[in-house]
DRENPA-3360 file (N, C-alpha, C; in nm, 2 decimals, always signed):
BEGIN
1 = MTRILVVN = +3.97/+3.27/-5.55/+4.01/+3.22/-5.36/+4.15/+3.32/-5.39 ~ +4.14/+3.43/-5.27/+4.32/+3.45/-5.24/+4.34/+3.38/-5.13 ~ +4.46/+3.33/-5.13/+4.56/+3.24/-5.04/+4.70/+3.34/-4.97 ~ +4.61/+3.36/-4.82/+4.75/+3.41/-4.79/+4.85/+3.36/-4.70 ~ +4.94/+3.36/-4.67/+5.04/+3.26/-4.62/+5.11/+3.36/-4.47 ~ +5.07/+3.28/-4.34/+5.08/+3.40/-4.25/+5.18/+3.26/-4.16 ~ +5.26/+3.36/-4.14/+5.42/+3.28/-4.12/+5.46/+3.29/-3.99 ~ +5.46/+3.20/-3.89/+5.48/+3.27/-3.76/+5.67/+3.23/-3.83;
9 = PNTTASMT = +5.78/+3.29/-3.76/+5.91/+3.33/-3.74/+5.98/+3.20/-3.63 ~ +5.86/+3.22/-3.53/+5.93/+3.10/-3.45/+5.86/+2.98/-3.46 ~ +5.93/+2.89/-3.36/+5.88/+2.77/-3.37/+5.78/+2.71/-3.24 ~ +5.70/+2.79/-3.20/+5.60/+2.76/-3.11/+5.43/+2.76/-3.18 ~ +5.41/+2.63/-3.20/+5.28/+2.62/-3.26/+5.15/+2.66/-3.19 ~ +5.15/+2.68/-3.06/+5.06/+2.77/-2.98/+5.04/+2.85/-3.03 ~ +5.14/+2.94/-3.06/+5.12/+3.12/-3.04/+5.08/+3.12/-3.19 ~ +5.11/+3.03/-3.32/+5.09/+3.03/-3.41/+4.94/+3.01/-3.47;
17 = ATIAAAAR = +4.90/+2.97/-3.34/+4.71/+2.91/-3.41/+4.65/+3.05/-3.26 ~ +4.74/+3.19/-3.21/+4.65/+3.34/-3.16/+4.68/+3.34/-3.27 ~ +4.78/+3.33/-3.32/+4.83/+3.41/-3.48/+4.68/+3.40/-3.59 ~ +4.67/+3.25/-3.63/+4.57/+3.25/-3.73/+4.45/+3.26/-3.66 ~ +4.41/+3.24/-3.61/+4.29/+3.30/-3.55/+4.27/+3.49/-3.54 ~ +4.34/+3.55/-3.50/+4.35/+3.69/-3.56/+4.38/+3.73/-3.70 ~ +4.38/+3.67/-3.78/+4.37/+3.70/-3.92/+4.24/+3.63/-3.95 ~ +4.26/+3.51/-3.93/+4.09/+3.44/-4.02/+3.96/+3.56/-3.96;
25 = EVAGPATE = +3.99/+3.63/-3.85/+3.86/+3.70/-3.82/+3.84/+3.87/-3.90 ~ +3.94/+3.89/-3.94/+3.95/+3.95/-4.02/+3.94/+3.98/-4.16 ~ +3.96/+3.87/-4.18/+4.01/+3.84/-4.35/+3.89/+3.82/-4.43 ~ +3.82/+3.86/-4.52/+3.75/+3.84/-4.65/+3.73/+3.71/-4.67 ~ +3.57/+3.73/-4.71/+3.50/+3.58/-4.75/+3.58/+3.53/-4.85 ~ +3.64/+3.54/-4.93/+3.73/+3.48/-5.02/+3.85/+3.49/-5.01 ~ +3.86/+3.53/-4.89/+4.06/+3.49/-4.84/+4.05/+3.37/-4.77 ~ +4.19/+3.25/-4.80/+4.18/+3.15/-4.73/+4.31/+3.19/-4.66;
33 = IVPVTSPM = +4.32/+3.18/-4.50/+4.42/+3.20/-4.47/+4.51/+3.05/-4.45 ~ +4.64/+3.12/-4.47/+4.73/+2.91/-4.44/+4.83/+2.96/-4.39 ~ +4.81/+2.93/-4.23/+4.90/+2.96/-4.13/+5.03/+2.79/-4.12 ~ +5.13/+2.91/-4.08/+5.27/+2.76/-4.06/+5.31/+2.83/-3.95 ~ +5.42/+2.70/-3.90/+5.52/+2.75/-3.79/+5.65/+2.72/-3.85 ~ +5.73/+2.80/-3.81/+5.88/+2.75/-3.89/+5.91/+2.61/-3.81 ~ +6.00/+2.54/-3.92/+6.02/+2.46/-3.87/+6.19/+2.45/-3.77 ~ +6.23/+2.54/-3.76/+6.35/+2.58/-3.72/+6.41/+2.68/-3.70;
41 = GPISIEGY = +6.46/+2.66/-3.54/+6.48/+2.79/-3.52/+6.46/+2.83/-3.34 ~ +6.46/+2.94/-3.30/+6.40/+3.02/-3.14/+6.26/+2.95/-3.12 ~ +6.20/+2.97/-2.97/+6.10/+2.91/-2.97/+6.05/+3.08/-2.96 ~ +6.12/+3.13/-2.93/+6.04/+3.27/-2.94/+6.14/+3.38/-2.99 ~ +6.10/+3.52/-3.04/+6.23/+3.63/-3.11/+6.21/+3.73/-3.04 ~ +6.34/+3.73/-2.94/+6.37/+3.83/-2.87/+6.51/+3.87/-2.88 ~ +6.50/+3.98/-2.93/+6.61/+4.05/-3.02/+6.72/+3.99/-3.13 ~ +6.80/+4.08/-3.12/+6.88/+4.05/-3.27/+6.94/+3.91/-3.29;
49 = YDEAFALP = +7.02/+3.82/-3.17/+7.05/+3.68/-3.20/+6.90/+3.60/-3.24 ~ +6.79/+3.61/-3.16/+6.71/+3.49/-3.22/+6.65/+3.54/-3.36 ~ +6.71/+3.65/-3.39/+6.61/+3.69/-3.54/+6.67/+3.64/-3.62 ~ +6.82/+3.63/-3.62/+6.93/+3.59/-3.73/+6.86/+3.43/-3.76 ~ +6.86/+3.36/-3.63/+6.86/+3.22/-3.65/+6.70/+3.20/-3.69 ~ +6.63/+3.28/-3.69/+6.49/+3.25/-3.69/+6.49/+3.25/-3.87 ~ +6.55/+3.33/-3.96/+6.55/+3.34/-4.11/+6.57/+3.24/-4.16 ~ +6.60/+3.16/-4.17/+6.60/+2.97/-4.27/+6.48/+2.96/-4.28;
57 = GLLAEIRA = +6.43/+2.93/-4.13/+6.29/+2.85/-4.12/+6.19/+2.94/-4.17 ~ +6.17/+3.06/-4.17/+6.12/+3.17/-4.26/+6.08/+3.19/-4.36 ~ +6.21/+3.19/-4.42/+6.25/+3.22/-4.61/+6.19/+3.09/-4.62 ~ +6.25/+2.92/-4.57/+6.20/+2.79/-4.62/+6.07/+2.78/-4.67 ~ +5.96/+2.85/-4.55/+5.82/+2.85/-4.56/+5.77/+2.97/-4.66 ~ +5.76/+3.06/-4.65/+5.75/+3.13/-4.80/+5.81/+3.14/-4.91 ~ +5.89/+3.05/-4.92/+5.95/+2.97/-5.05/+5.84/+2.88/-5.09 ~ +5.80/+2.77/-4.99/+5.73/+2.67/-5.03/+5.58/+2.71/-5.03;
65 = GESAGVSA = +5.52/+2.79/-5.03/+5.43/+2.83/-4.98/+5.40/+2.91/-5.14 ~ +5.53/+3.03/-5.15/+5.50/+3.04/-5.32/+5.50/+2.94/-5.41 ~ +5.52/+2.87/-5.44/+5.55/+2.72/-5.46/+5.44/+2.69/-5.50 ~ +5.36/+2.69/-5.37/+5.23/+2.62/-5.33/+5.11/+2.67/-5.40 ~ +5.17/+2.79/-5.42/+5.08/+2.86/-5.49/+5.00/+3.01/-5.43 ~ +5.04/+3.03/-5.30/+4.95/+3.14/-5.23/+4.96/+3.26/-5.25 ~ +4.88/+3.36/-5.23/+4.90/+3.47/-5.32/+5.00/+3.59/-5.29 ~ +4.98/+3.59/-5.08/+5.11/+3.71/-5.04/+5.11/+3.64/-4.94;
73 = AVIACFDD = +5.24/+3.68/-4.86/+5.26/+3.63/-4.74/+5.29/+3.72/-4.63 ~ +5.27/+3.70/-4.57/+5.23/+3.79/-4.39/+5.37/+3.70/-4.31 ~ +5.50/+3.80/-4.31/+5.53/+3.77/-4.17/+5.50/+3.81/-4.03 ~ +5.47/+3.72/-3.95/+5.42/+3.73/-3.79/+5.47/+3.79/-3.69 ~ +5.59/+3.84/-3.70/+5.69/+3.93/-3.58/+5.69/+4.00/-3.59 ~ +5.67/+4.11/-3.50/+5.65/+4.27/-3.53/+5.79/+4.29/-3.54 ~ +5.91/+4.24/-3.53/+6.07/+4.31/-3.56/+6.09/+4.27/-3.70 ~ +5.96/+4.25/-3.78/+5.95/+4.26/-3.96/+6.07/+4.16/-3.97;
81 = TGLDAARA = +6.10/+4.01/-3.90/+6.21/+3.95/-3.93/+6.19/+3.89/-4.08 ~ +6.35/+3.90/-4.13/+6.37/+3.85/-4.26/+6.29/+3.95/-4.39 ~ +6.23/+4.07/-4.41/+6.15/+4.12/-4.47/+6.18/+4.14/-4.59 ~ +6.33/+4.21/-4.61/+6.39/+4.25/-4.67/+6.47/+4.13/-4.76 ~ +6.50/+4.02/-4.71/+6.52/+3.90/-4.79/+6.41/+3.78/-4.83 ~ +6.22/+3.85/-4.81/+6.14/+3.77/-4.77/+6.17/+3.86/-4.91 ~ +6.10/+3.97/-4.93/+6.08/+4.05/-5.06/+6.17/+3.99/-5.19 ~ +6.31/+4.02/-5.15/+6.38/+3.96/-5.29/+6.38/+3.81/-5.35;
89 = MARIPVVG = +6.36/+3.77/-5.20/+6.34/+3.63/-5.27/+6.20/+3.55/-5.35 ~ +6.13/+3.65/-5.29/+5.95/+3.60/-5.38/+5.91/+3.68/-5.47 ~ +5.81/+3.67/-5.56/+5.75/+3.75/-5.63/+5.63/+3.84/-5.58 ~ +5.58/+3.73/-5.48/+5.46/+3.73/-5.42/+5.43/+3.86/-5.36 ~ +5.39/+3.97/-5.31/+5.37/+4.04/-5.20/+5.40/+3.96/-5.00 ~ +5.51/+4.00/-4.99/+5.54/+3.98/-4.86/+5.49/+4.15/-4.76 ~ +5.43/+4.08/-4.68/+5.39/+4.22/-4.56/+5.50/+4.16/-4.42 ~ +5.48/+4.30/-4.37/+5.55/+4.23/-4.25/+5.45/+4.34/-4.11;
97 = ICEAALAT = +5.44/+4.30/-4.04/+5.33/+4.30/-3.93/+5.33/+4.46/-3.87 ~ +5.51/+4.50/-3.84/+5.54/+4.61/-3.83/+5.48/+4.70/-3.89 ~ +5.55/+4.71/-4.00/+5.52/+4.80/-4.11/+5.38/+4.85/-4.13 ~ +5.32/+4.72/-4.12/+5.13/+4.71/-4.18/+5.03/+4.83/-4.05 ~ +5.08/+4.77/-3.90/+5.07/+4.82/-3.84/+5.06/+4.96/-3.77 ~ +5.22/+5.01/-3.81/+5.25/+5.18/-3.81/+5.13/+5.23/-3.91 ~ +5.15/+5.20/-4.05/+5.07/+5.24/-4.14/+4.93/+5.32/-4.09 ~ +4.86/+5.16/-4.02/+4.75/+5.19/-4.02/+4.71/+5.25/-3.87;
105 = AGFLAKRF = +4.82/+5.24/-3.79/+4.82/+5.36/-3.70/+4.82/+5.54/-3.71 ~ +4.89/+5.52/-3.86/+4.91/+5.67/-3.87/+4.76/+5.75/-3.96 ~ +4.71/+5.62/-4.02/+4.58/+5.64/-4.05/+4.45/+5.70/-3.95 ~ +4.47/+5.66/-3.82/+4.42/+5.69/-3.73/+4.43/+5.79/-3.61 ~ +4.55/+5.81/-3.58/+4.63/+5.89/-3.46/+4.75/+5.98/-3.54 ~ +4.76/+6.08/-3.48/+4.87/+6.17/-3.48/+4.99/+6.09/-3.39 ~ +4.98/+6.09/-3.29/+5.06/+6.06/-3.21/+5.05/+5.88/-3.11 ~ +5.08/+5.79/-3.12/+5.10/+5.66/-3.07/+5.18/+5.63/-3.00;
113 = TIVTTTER = +5.17/+5.53/-2.94/+5.27/+5.40/-2.87/+5.26/+5.29/-2.93 ~ +5.40/+5.21/-2.94/+5.39/+5.06/-2.95/+5.41/+5.02/-2.80 ~ +5.34/+4.89/-2.75/+5.37/+4.86/-2.62/+5.41/+4.72/-2.67 ~ +5.58/+4.70/-2.63/+5.62/+4.59/-2.70/+5.67/+4.49/-2.58 ~ +5.72/+4.40/-2.58/+5.75/+4.26/-2.48/+5.84/+4.30/-2.37 ~ +5.96/+4.29/-2.39/+6.12/+4.34/-2.36/+6.17/+4.46/-2.39 ~ +6.29/+4.48/-2.28/+6.39/+4.56/-2.35/+6.44/+4.58/-2.46 ~ +6.52/+4.43/-2.50/+6.55/+4.39/-2.61/+6.49/+4.42/-2.71;
121 = SRVPIEEL = +6.39/+4.40/-2.67/+6.25/+4.33/-2.85/+6.28/+4.55/-2.84 ~ +6.26/+4.64/-2.75/+6.24/+4.78/-2.77/+6.31/+4.83/-2.91 ~ +6.43/+4.81/-2.91/+6.53/+4.91/-3.00/+6.54/+4.85/-3.10 ~ +6.53/+4.72/-3.14/+6.49/+4.69/-3.26/+6.34/+4.80/-3.32 ~ +6.29/+4.76/-3.27/+6.13/+4.78/-3.28/+6.15/+4.99/-3.32 ~ +6.23/+5.06/-3.25/+6.25/+5.16/-3.28/+6.30/+5.21/-3.39 ~ +6.40/+5.11/-3.44/+6.49/+5.13/-3.49/+6.33/+5.12/-3.61 ~ +6.29/+5.04/-3.62/+6.20/+5.01/-3.76/+6.06/+5.10/-3.78;
129 = TQRYGMSG = +6.07/+5.16/-3.66/+6.00/+5.33/-3.63/+6.05/+5.47/-3.73 ~ +6.20/+5.42/-3.72/+6.26/+5.55/-3.79/+6.24/+5.52/-3.94 ~ +6.28/+5.35/-3.97/+6.28/+5.34/-4.11/+6.16/+5.37/-4.20 ~ +6.06/+5.35/-4.11/+5.90/+5.37/-4.19/+5.86/+5.48/-4.20 ~ +5.95/+5.62/-4.07/+5.90/+5.72/-4.12/+5.86/+5.79/-4.01 ~ +5.86/+5.68/-3.89/+5.71/+5.69/-3.78/+5.79/+5.80/-3.66 ~ +5.90/+5.78/-3.63/+5.99/+5.82/-3.51/+5.93/+5.95/-3.47 ~ +5.91/+6.04/-3.51/+5.83/+6.15/-3.46/+5.68/+6.15/-3.42;
137 = RARVRAAN = +5.63/+6.02/-3.47/+5.50/+6.03/-3.44/+5.44/+5.90/-3.32 ~ +5.56/+5.86/-3.32/+5.55/+5.71/-3.21/+5.66/+5.68/-3.13 ~ +5.64/+5.65/-3.01/+5.70/+5.60/-2.89/+5.68/+5.45/-2.87 ~ +5.78/+5.41/-2.80/+5.79/+5.24/-2.79/+5.81/+5.22/-2.68 ~ +5.78/+5.16/-2.59/+5.78/+5.09/-2.47/+5.72/+4.97/-2.48 ~ +5.84/+4.93/-2.34/+5.86/+4.74/-2.29/+5.76/+4.74/-2.20 ~ +5.67/+4.60/-2.20/+5.59/+4.63/-2.08/+5.69/+4.54/-1.98 ~ +5.80/+4.45/-1.98/+5.88/+4.40/-1.95/+5.81/+4.23/-1.90;
145 = IPVLSLED = +5.78/+4.20/-1.98/+5.72/+4.05/-2.05/+5.80/+3.96/-2.14 ~ +5.81/+3.86/-2.07/+5.87/+3.75/-2.21/+5.73/+3.73/-2.29 ~ +5.78/+3.71/-2.40/+5.69/+3.68/-2.55/+5.60/+3.56/-2.48 ~ +5.64/+3.41/-2.45/+5.59/+3.32/-2.41/+5.50/+3.33/-2.34 ~ +5.52/+3.43/-2.18/+5.43/+3.44/-2.09/+5.29/+3.51/-2.14 ~ +5.24/+3.54/-2.24/+5.14/+3.58/-2.29/+5.05/+3.46/-2.26 ~ +5.09/+3.38/-2.36/+5.01/+3.27/-2.31/+4.95/+3.15/-2.24 ~ +5.03/+3.27/-2.12/+5.03/+3.18/-1.97/+4.92/+3.26/-1.89;
153 = PNSGARDK = +4.77/+3.19/-1.88/+4.72/+3.31/-1.79/+4.77/+3.34/-1.66 ~ +4.81/+3.30/-1.61/+4.88/+3.26/-1.47/+4.96/+3.35/-1.42 ~ +5.05/+3.42/-1.52/+5.18/+3.53/-1.59/+5.17/+3.62/-1.51 ~ +5.05/+3.72/-1.55/+5.06/+3.84/-1.52/+5.07/+3.93/-1.63 ~ +5.14/+3.85/-1.71/+5.15/+3.92/-1.86/+5.05/+4.05/-1.89 ~ +4.93/+4.00/-1.87/+4.85/+4.08/-1.95/+4.76/+4.19/-1.89 ~ +4.81/+4.18/-1.73/+4.80/+4.31/-1.65/+4.91/+4.33/-1.67 ~ +5.03/+4.37/-1.68/+5.16/+4.44/-1.67/+5.12/+4.52/-1.84;
161 = LRSEITRA = +5.12/+4.44/-1.92/+5.03/+4.54/-2.05/+4.96/+4.62/-2.03 ~ +4.85/+4.60/-1.97/+4.75/+4.70/-1.91/+4.84/+4.82/-1.86 ~ +4.90/+4.77/-1.80/+4.95/+4.88/-1.69/+5.05/+5.00/-1.77 ~ +5.11/+4.87/-1.91/+5.22/+5.02/-1.98/+5.10/+5.08/-2.07 ~ +4.99/+5.04/-2.06/+4.88/+5.14/-2.18/+4.85/+5.24/-2.15 ~ +4.81/+5.23/-1.95/+4.77/+5.34/-1.89/+4.87/+5.39/-1.87 ~ +4.96/+5.38/-1.84/+5.13/+5.46/-1.84/+5.15/+5.56/-1.98 ~ +5.16/+5.46/-2.11/+5.17/+5.59/-2.25/+5.05/+5.68/-2.26;
169 = IAEDNAEA = +4.92/+5.62/-2.23/+4.78/+5.74/-2.21/+4.79/+5.85/-2.15 ~ +4.87/+5.82/-2.02/+4.92/+5.95/-1.94/+5.04/+6.00/-1.92 ~ +5.16/+5.95/-1.99/+5.30/+5.98/-2.03/+5.30/+6.02/-2.13 ~ +5.24/+5.96/-2.27/+5.28/+5.98/-2.41/+5.21/+6.10/-2.48 ~ +5.08/+6.10/-2.41/+4.95/+6.17/-2.44/+4.89/+6.10/-2.61 ~ +4.92/+5.90/-2.54/+4.90/+5.86/-2.71/+4.76/+5.85/-2.71 ~ +4.74/+5.87/-2.83/+4.59/+5.87/-2.93/+4.57/+5.73/-2.95 ~ +4.64/+5.67/-2.99/+4.64/+5.53/-2.98/+4.73/+5.43/-2.97;
177 = IVLGCAGM = +4.71/+5.27/-2.90/+4.84/+5.19/-2.93/+4.83/+5.04/-2.99 ~ +4.95/+5.06/-3.00/+4.99/+4.91/-3.15/+5.06/+4.80/-3.05 ~ +5.02/+4.71/-3.07/+5.05/+4.59/-3.01/+5.17/+4.51/-3.07 ~ +5.27/+4.57/-3.02/+5.41/+4.56/-3.04/+5.49/+4.37/-3.04 ~ +5.37/+4.29/-3.08/+5.43/+4.16/-3.04/+5.26/+4.09/-3.14 ~ +5.32/+3.95/-3.22/+5.22/+3.92/-3.26/+5.16/+3.79/-3.15 ~ +5.18/+3.77/-3.07/+5.19/+3.68/-2.96/+5.01/+3.81/-2.87 ~ +5.02/+3.90/-2.89/+4.91/+3.98/-2.83/+4.81/+4.00/-2.93;
185 = ADLARTLS = +4.77/+3.94/-3.08/+4.70/+3.93/-3.18/+4.55/+3.95/-3.10 ~ +4.55/+3.84/-3.06/+4.42/+3.78/-2.98/+4.34/+3.92/-2.88 ~ +4.45/+4.05/-2.84/+4.36/+4.08/-2.72/+4.33/+4.28/-2.77 ~ +4.35/+4.27/-2.91/+4.37/+4.42/-2.96/+4.21/+4.45/-2.95 ~ +4.10/+4.41/-3.01/+3.97/+4.46/-2.95/+3.90/+4.47/-2.82 ~ +3.99/+4.36/-2.72/+3.91/+4.39/-2.55/+3.98/+4.50/-2.55 ~ +4.10/+4.55/-2.59/+4.17/+4.66/-2.51/+4.12/+4.78/-2.58 ~ +4.09/+4.72/-2.68/+4.02/+4.88/-2.73/+3.88/+4.94/-2.69;
193 = REFGMPVI = +3.82/+4.80/-2.65/+3.70/+4.84/-2.57/+3.74/+4.86/-2.46 ~ +3.79/+4.85/-2.36/+3.87/+4.89/-2.21/+3.92/+5.02/-2.25 ~ +3.98/+5.06/-2.34/+4.06/+5.20/-2.28/+3.99/+5.27/-2.40 ~ +3.89/+5.23/-2.43/+3.84/+5.36/-2.57/+3.90/+5.39/-2.69 ~ +3.99/+5.35/-2.74/+4.07/+5.40/-2.83/+4.15/+5.30/-2.89 ~ +4.17/+5.33/-3.03/+4.23/+5.24/-3.17/+4.36/+5.16/-3.07 ~ +4.29/+5.04/-3.07/+4.43/+4.93/-3.03/+4.44/+4.86/-3.15 ~ +4.58/+4.84/-3.21/+4.60/+4.78/-3.33/+4.68/+4.69/-3.33;
201 = DGVSAAVK = +4.65/+4.60/-3.44/+4.74/+4.45/-3.36/+4.77/+4.40/-3.51 ~ +4.91/+4.44/-3.55/+4.94/+4.42/-3.68/+4.96/+4.33/-3.77 ~ +4.91/+4.19/-3.71/+4.85/+4.05/-3.74/+4.72/+4.09/-3.91 ~ +4.64/+4.13/-3.83/+4.49/+4.19/-3.84/+4.55/+4.29/-3.97 ~ +4.61/+4.40/-3.89/+4.65/+4.49/-4.01/+4.71/+4.42/-4.18 ~ +4.82/+4.35/-4.14/+4.90/+4.30/-4.23/+4.81/+4.21/-4.35 ~ +4.72/+4.13/-4.28/+4.64/+4.06/-4.36/+4.52/+4.15/-4.50 ~ +4.49/+4.28/-4.41/+4.42/+4.36/-4.46/+4.54/+4.44/-4.60;
209 = QAELLVAL = +4.60/+4.45/-4.51/+4.73/+4.48/-4.63/+4.75/+4.41/-4.78 ~ +4.77/+4.23/-4.71/+4.80/+4.16/-4.80/+4.67/+4.16/-4.91 ~ +4.55/+4.16/-4.89/+4.42/+4.19/-4.94/+4.42/+4.26/-5.04 ~ +4.43/+4.42/-4.96/+4.44/+4.52/-5.12/+4.55/+4.48/-5.19 ~ +4.69/+4.47/-5.17/+4.80/+4.42/-5.28/+4.74/+4.33/-5.38 ~ +4.68/+4.20/-5.31/+4.66/+4.12/-5.44/+4.51/+4.17/-5.48 ~ +4.46/+4.23/-5.42/+4.34/+4.27/-5.50/+4.34/+4.36/-5.61 ~ +4.48/+4.46/-5.58/+4.53/+4.56/-5.67/+4.64/+4.49/-5.80;
217 = GLTTSKRG = +4.65/+4.35/-5.79/+4.71/+4.33/-5.89/+4.88/+4.36/-5.87 ~ +4.89/+4.37/-5.75/+5.07/+4.43/-5.74/+5.15/+4.31/-5.67 ~ +5.26/+4.31/-5.75/+5.31/+4.18/-5.67/+5.48/+4.31/-5.67 ~ +5.55/+4.23/-5.56/+5.67/+4.27/-5.52/+5.77/+4.37/-5.68 ~ +5.84/+4.46/-5.64/+5.93/+4.48/-5.75/+6.11/+4.44/-5.75 ~ +6.09/+4.41/-5.88/+6.23/+4.30/-5.92/+6.30/+4.39/-5.92 ~ +6.31/+4.55/-5.94/+6.40/+4.66/-5.99/+6.49/+4.67/-5.83 ~ +6.59/+4.68/-5.87/+6.68/+4.69/-5.79/+6.72/+4.63/-5.62;
225 = AYASPVTK = +6.72/+4.70/-5.49/+6.69/+4.66/-5.41/+6.63/+4.48/-5.40 ~ +6.50/+4.48/-5.45/+6.41/+4.34/-5.41/+6.45/+4.29/-5.56 ~ +6.58/+4.32/-5.62/+6.63/+4.20/-5.75/+6.59/+4.04/-5.69 ~ +6.62/+3.96/-5.80/+6.63/+3.81/-5.74/+6.76/+3.82/-5.69 ~ +6.79/+3.77/-5.58/+6.91/+3.70/-5.56/+7.01/+3.70/-5.65 ~ +7.11/+3.70/-5.68/+7.23/+3.67/-5.78/+7.23/+3.47/-5.78 ~ +7.23/+3.44/-5.86/+7.27/+3.25/-5.87/+7.40/+3.26/-5.81 ~ +7.45/+3.20/-5.71/+7.54/+3.16/-5.64/+7.59/+3.03/-5.60;
233 = PYLGALAE = +7.70/+2.95/-5.59/+7.63/+2.83/-5.44/+7.68/+2.90/-5.30 ~ +7.57/+2.85/-5.21/+7.57/+2.85/-5.09/+7.66/+2.72/-5.04 ~ +7.76/+2.72/-4.93/+7.82/+2.60/-4.85/+7.75/+2.55/-4.78 ~ +7.79/+2.40/-4.71/+7.75/+2.36/-4.58/+7.60/+2.36/-4.57 ~ +7.56/+2.40/-4.46/+7.43/+2.38/-4.41/+7.30/+2.46/-4.47 ~ +7.38/+2.56/-4.54/+7.30/+2.63/-4.59/+7.27/+2.62/-4.77 ~ +7.31/+2.49/-4.74/+7.31/+2.45/-4.94/+7.19/+2.49/-4.98 ~ +7.10/+2.39/-4.96/+6.94/+2.43/-4.99/+6.93/+2.59/-5.04;
241 = FAPA = +6.97/+2.65/-4.99/+6.92/+2.85/-4.98/+6.96/+2.90/-5.08 ~ +7.07/+2.81/-5.20/+7.18/+2.88/-5.32/+7.06/+2.94/-5.37 ~ +7.07/+3.10/-5.42/+6.95/+3.05/-5.54/+6.96/+3.04/-5.66 ~ +6.84/+2.98/-5.72/+6.86/+2.92/-5.82/+6.83/+3.00/-5.93;
% end
């Protein structure tokens, strides 16, 4: 049995439920999805400041999951929050949903558009497209919707998302759409049918990538950048995170 830890780095349990449902929908019959919500930090991650304070809870859950014997971990935030730190800390594979989504889109389309939530989230995602070598193929758009409004059917958030996808097709010549928020995970199949084109959810893509890495018997390299952290004391409130 492959056990994949899916961590929501924000503290909103209802969003974790949406993420978990999307993960289970695509997981193979021999895969168990283990969803967890960060126990500390912001209720949503919208920008660099939220991201910084989401890291302790995220890393604590990945550390606990690895100790409990999970096979791999997925970080379910499109900013790939704490991805490098988690890979340095853990020996199991750790997959970010942005990286997985962009790789998947690259198999399906030459040009694609990522539609995310707000302007403050757009800039970090543009930086990730450069990091992952997709800046020449991907454009990033913000639908100007707060993350948590995706859970409110009366907020109009989903209509704004559809409008931005329509603009991406018309103005960007997008051949596929990537949903730039884990809170959109339940919308991919519906939108794909509606627009007649691939619409990619990063949670689903990351779960399948994690399954692949486990099946291949591959683990995170511990040479160079992802070498285990140097043992040293940490002081104050972060003492429990000191590398052992």
